[in-house]
N, C-alpha and C positions, 0 to 999 in steps of 0.2 A: 856741884857747880860747875857747868860748862863755860870755856872763854873761847874768844876768836878775835880775829882783825881782819883788816883789809891787808893788802902786799905791803904797804909802806909802813903800817903800823898806827898810821895816824888817827884810824877809827877803830877801837876795840869795844867789845862787847862781854859782858857776863850774863848768863841765864842761870836763875837759881831755881831750875827744877830738872826733873829727868826730861830728854828728848824724845819726843815722839817719833814713831818710824816715819821717814821722810818719803817724798814720793818725787817721781822726775817727770816734769812735765817736759813735752815736745812740741808744744804750739808755738807758731812762728815767732811770737813775741818773744817768749822765753829765751829760744835758738838765737833770736839777732841780738838779744841782751847778753846773755854768757857767752856766744862761740859754739854752743851744742846744745846740750838739754839743760834743763835747772831742774837742780835737785835740790829740795829744801825741807825744812823743818817746820810747824807751826809753833809759836812760843806765845804764852798768854803776856799781854803787855806789862802788866804788872811784875812779871817773874823775870825783866829785861831790864839792862842797865846798859846804856851806849855812853862810852866815854870819847869824846870829841865829836859829839853830835853835831856841833858847828862846822864839823868838814864833810858832813853827809849833804849831797845834794840830791834834791828828788825831781824825779821825772815822771810827769803826769801821761802813763801810756795809754789812758782809756778815761771814760768819764769817771769811774770810782775807784780805780787803781792807779798807784805810782810805786816807783821804783827807787831804791835809795842807792848810791855809788858815792865811793870815796871820790872827794873833789881832788885829789892829789895824782892818787894812783889809777883811779877808775873803776876800781874794782867793783863788781855787783855784789851789794850785801844783802838787800831787804826787799821785799815784796808786800806791800800794804794795801788792804781794801778798808775804804772809808767805813767807819761804824763797826768794823768787825772786832771782837774783843783779841784777836790775836794776831801777830806779826809774823809773817814766813822769813826766814834765815837762812841764806846759802849755807848749803852742808861744807862745801870747798872752804868757808871761810873759817871753822872751827877749828881750835886745836885738838888733836887726838889724845885720850881715845874718847869718841862719841857715845860707844856703848848701844849702838842702834845700828839698824840695816834698812835700805833700801825696802819700802813694801810694797810699791806698785809703780804703773805707768801711765801718765794721763796725757789725753790728747795725741794718742800716737797716730791718728790718722794724718797728722800735721808733719811726723817726723821728717827728719831732713833724707833724703835718697842714699846718701853715702854711707849709712851704715845700717845694721839690724838689731832688733831687741831680742837677744837668745837666752835671756837669765832664767825663764821660766816663772817669772812673777806676773801676778794678774796684769792684764791692759785694758786700759777703758778710752774711749772715744775712737774705736775702729771704724 
């Protein structure tokens, strides 16, 4: 089992399965939401328990996508596509150890101009 929380602890969560290798999204929306790039792992909804769910505010960032934030501290926690059986959770919100490693970078054509991606991992969306 893996657990995590927002910065202030008002929202906590538990994941009852091993974590899939996360990816790092460099698209404009993810950079604006997170302040850098967004690293997350997808979790089957039935394997996730959110405690303090009433403290999560959902922002609709596109027609089918919403993003979940803590209403107290503003931590960016979740990325959700309507109708998809999995929910993405921010890697930075997990308690360690996560026992996984970044798998790839996506939407790299949109990355910020202030950094380079030099870790040798696959890059999509060039």
